[in-house]
N, C-alpha and C positions, 0 to 999 in steps of 0.2 A: 387750706393751702391753695392759692390762686394759680391760674394758668392764663396764657394769652391764646386766643384763636385768631389766626391771621389768614385772610384770603389774599394771596399775592397778585402781583401784576398791575398795580395801580401806581402811576407816576405821582410823586408828591408835588404840590404846588401851593404857594402862599407864603406866609411869614410865620416865624415862631420866635417867642421871647425866651432867652436863656436865663436860667435861674442863678442864684448865688453859688459860689464855689464850695462844694462839699469839703474838699481837703483844706481850704483856708479856714472854714468854720470850725473844723475839728481841731485846729491848732489854736485859734483865738479863744474858743470856749474855755479850755483849761488854763489859758493865760490869765483869766480873771482871778485865779487863785493867788496871783502875785500881789494883789492889793484889795483890801476889804472895801466893799462899797457896791454901788449900783452901776450896771452897764446896760446899754441898749444896742442891739445889733439889727440893722436893716438889711433887706434883701437876703434873708436867711432861708435857705431851701428847706422844704418840709420833707425830710428824708429819714429813713430808718436809722442810719448812722448818727444823725443829729439827735434823734430821740434817745438813742443808746448813750451817747455822751452826756446828754442832759440828765438821764437817770443816774449815771455814774456820779455826776456832780451833786445831784440831790442826795445821794447816799452819804455824802460828806457834809451835808448841812447847807448846801447852796440852794437858794430859791431860783427855779428856772420856769418861766412862764412864756408861752407862745401866744402872740396875738397877730394872726394873719402871717405876714412875712416879717414881722418883728419878733425878736426874742429878747426877753428881759431877764437879766441875771443879777442876783444879789448875793454877794459873798460875805455879808456881815457875820453870819452865824456858822461859819465853817468850824466843825467840832470833831471831825473824824478824818484821819489821814491815811485811810486804807482804801485801796481799789481791789475789791474781792474778785476771785476767780469767776464766780457766777455771772458777773457783769463784764469783766474784761475779756473773757473767752469769746464774746460776741463780736469783738472788733479790735484789731491790732492797734488802732490809733489811741486806744485807752492808755497806752504807756506814756502819752504826752503829759499825764498828770505828775509823772515822776519828777521832772525838773522843777516845776513850780512848787510842789509840796516841799521838797528838800530845801529849796532856796528861801521860801517864805516861812516855813514852820520848823525846819530843822530835822524833820524825820518823815519817812514815807514807807508804806508797805504796799507794794504794787505787784499784783499777780503777773506772771509771765503771760504774754498776750496770745489770743487766738486770731480769728479773722478768716480771710479767704482760704479755701482749701487747696492752695497750690504753693509750691516752692518753699524752700528753706530761707526765711528772711530773719536772720538772727538779730537779737537785740543787744549784742555785745557792744556795738558802737555807742549806744545810749548809756550803757552801764559804765564803760571805760571812760566816756566823756565826763560823766558826773563824778566818777572816782578821781579823775585828774583834777577836778575842782575841789577836792578835799573831802568828799563824802566817804564814809566807810560803807562798804557794800558787802552784804552777805546774801547768798541764795539759800533759802530755807523752805522746804516742802513746796516748791513751785512759786515762791514769792521772792521778789527783790526787796530786801530790807536795807534802807538807806538812812544814815544819820550824819549830822554835821551841825556844830554850833553856828558857824557861818562859813559859807563856801569861800574859797580863795581863788584868785585868778590863776590861769594856767595857759600854756601854749598847747593847743590840741590840733593834731593833724589826722583827718579821716583817711583811711585807706580807700574808701568809696565815698563819693559825694552823696551821702544819704540824706534824703529830705527829712525823715523822722528824727534822726539823730541830730541833724543841724538844728531843727526846731527845738528839740528837748534841751540840748546843751545851751542854746542861746537863751532860752527862758531861765535856765538855772544861772547863767553867767551875769544876767542883768542886775542881780542883787549880790553878786560875789564881790569880795574886797579886792580892788586892783583892776588891772586891764587884761582881759582875756583875748587871745588870738585864736580864731578858728580857721585853719587852713583846709583847702579842698572842701569848703562849705557848698551845700547845694544852692543853686541859683533859681530854682523854680519860682514862678509868680506867687505861689502860696507861702513860700518862705519870705519873700519880699513883703507880702501883705502882713505877715506876722511881725516882721521887724519894724515896719512902719507903725503898726498898732502899739508895739512896745515903746517906740519913740514917742508916740502921743501920750503914753502913760508916764513919760519922764525918763525912759531909758536913754543911754548914750551909746549909739551904734554907728560905726563908720564902715563903709564898704558894702552897703546894702546892694544886692543885685550882682555881687561879684563872688569869686571863690575865696576871698579873704575878708573875714569879718573881725573888726576890732571893737570890743565891748568894754566900756569903762563902767564898772559896777557902781550903783548908787545905793543909798541907804533905804529908800522907800519909793514906791510908785503910787500913782493916783488913778482911780477908775475913769474911763472915758467911753464914749460911744463910737461906733464904727459902722461901715457899710461893707458887706461882702463883695469881693470882686466877682466878675462873672465866671462861671464854670467852663473852663476851656475844653474839658473832655466832653461835656454835654454838647458844646458847640461843634466840636469835631465829629461827634456821633451823628448829629443832624446833617452836617455836610455830607457825611458818608451815606446817610439815608436818601438824600436828594440825588447823589451821584449814582447809587446802585439802582434806583428806580427809574432813572431817566427823567428826573424831575427838574423843577426850577423853583428854588426856595431861597427866601431872604432870612438870614439868621440875625436877629436883632438883639440889642442889649448884650453884646459880646465885646471882647477886646481882641481885635485882629493881631495886635502886636504879640499876643501870647500864643499865636498859632502860625508863626512864620514857616516852620518846618512842614506842617500839615498843608498849608496853602500851596507851597511849592510842589508838593507831591500830587495834590489834586489837579494842579495845572498840567503836570507831566502826564497825568492820566487822561488828559483831553478835556477836562472840565473848564468852562469859562467862568472866571470869578471877577466880581467887582467888589472892591474893598473900600469901606468908609472908616470914619473914626471909631464907630461902635457898631458896625454892621458888616455883614458879608453876604453877597448874593452868589449862589452857585447855580449855573445852568449845565446840566449833564450833556455829554456827547451822545450820539446814537449808539456807540459802543465804547466801553472803557478800554484804554490802552494798558498793557501790563507795565507795572512800575515796581522795581525792587525797593525794599525798605529795610533799614537796620535801625533798631531802636537805640536811643542814646539818652544820656541825662540832658536836661534842659540847657540850651535851647534846641536840642536835637529832637528827632521824632519820638514821641512819648510811648513808653511801653503800654500805657493805658489805652492807646489807639491801635495796638498791634492786632487784636482779634477782629476789630471792625475792618481793618485794611485787608486782612486775609479774606474776609467775606467778600469784599469788593473785588479783589483779584480773582475770586472763584468764578466770576462771570465776565472777566476781562477777555479781550481778544488776543490770547497768547499766554506765554508762560512767565512766571515771576517767582521771586524768592523773598520771603519775609524772615528776617533774622532778628531774634530778640537777644540783644547783648546785655540786657539788664537782668532778666530772670530767664534762665535757660530752659525751664520746664513749664512755661506758661502757655500750654497748648491743649488744655483739656476740651476746648471748644472744637478742635479739629475732628475728632471722631463723630461728633454730632453734626458738623457740616458735611462730613462724608455721607451720613445718613440721608442728607438732603440732595445728594448727587454730586457734591464737590469732589474734584480730583486733586487730592493733597497728599504729599508724602513728607513725613518728618525725617529730617537728618540732623541729629543732635539738637542744636538750638535754632534750627531753621525749618521753615515750612516751604516746600517746593510746590508751587501751585500751577496746574494746567487749567487755563480758563475754559469754562464750559459755556455753551450757548444758553443752557437753561439749568435751573435747579428745580427739584420736584418737592412739593409739600410732604411733610412727614411729621411724626411726633418726636420731639427732641427734648432734652433735659438740660436746664441751666446748672452750671457748676460753680460759677463765681460771678461777680458783678459785670466785668467787661465781656466775659464769655457770653453772658446772657444777652447783652446788647448786640453782639455779633449774630446770635441766633435770630433775634428779632429782625435785624437787617436782612438776613437770609430769607426769612419768612415773607418779607415785603416784596421780594423779587421772585420767589419760587412760584411755580405753577401749581395751582390748587391750594389746599388747606394745610397750614402748618400749625401745630400745637406746641407751644413753648411752656414746659412745666417748670415749677419752682421759681416763679418770677419774683419771689420775695428777695432774691439776690439783687434784682434790678431796683427794688424799692430802697436799697441801701444808698444808691447814688444817682437815681433819676427821679425827679419830681413829676409825677403824672405823665410818664412817658407815653402811655397808650392814648391819653386824651390829646396830647400835643400832636402825635402822629395822625390821629383821627381827624383833627382840625385841618391837617394838610392834605387829607383825601385818602389816607390809608384805611383799609378795611381791617380793623383790629379791635378786639374787645377782650375784657378781663372777665373771667368766669370763675366761680368757686369749683374746686376740684378735690377729689379724694385721692388722686394719683400722686405718687411720690417718686 
């Protein structure tokens, strides 16, 4: 089990290339189950979650081969329609296979998912959405058992604009008979990327990028190739790394239009930003201003940037409040930040932060993907040595994070560790 050793206090300078979107890739990969054939994905990040999804598809008979940043998928020999607990427990996004399997093959056996160790994130929206499309659903011994001769169109309204449920139901609806309406659909760029991919395959979808999707079912789809959109959370994390270290960094191969809420907050914090078509340059101020944040569904401030923002505000000049309106208990990074000297008080789903002049290096433990990123950011600015344990969480969503940070001037290295 690896850990990071970080010597803090070095401003970051230079440029960094952003990789492909993890969350888009995790939706597009299971979408290949909707049509037998060969697919090629470019700009595919080399992440633990991508590997996990690839292994899950391989268990169903799919050929998955990586060549650099290309991923080749062949779904000609799909012969198993089960996603077992042993694989699904590693990642919640595994439930994405439910919609494609029931739509294409008429039956699916999918384990209830695992994933990050925080927050109740029920899968009832996925289940109820597929059920409304005509599938019979049973829960047996921790598995979702779904059956349908052919799905039928329905009107579906989500109580919450869930990214996962929107993607799953959309994939199921593209082969359903009739026209399906999804109200209060998620509008995240990853859902737009999935919808555009399905359209390339021959699906008929109106309202892409809005809260109302109209999907006219077709009889069959065709395999196509695609390129992953840039990962907006990786881009936001590097902006935060530049800001917290007092650096000057150009974020390249990103999509600024996907980060409008974050860009506005960085400017309020005193950062100077230049924005191009596919790049952002951030120059940090001498000291960060305190800025309150409340997370929201896209295009609001993302919950996946909440932990990183709390870390930034820990060294801002003044007090701020960060409220998570998406996941009320996503604050496991806070006790670890306090170990580094941060002054943070939790009040229900909000972190009240009193900015400190300095953080001090210490040994801290990662608990989930974005919490891990926040601890690395803290280590970059803390005085002395910080050790971040359990960085396998980071490998789920950041491709070679320590190498990219090192190239920007950070003193960070990965070492093997027996500590848990």
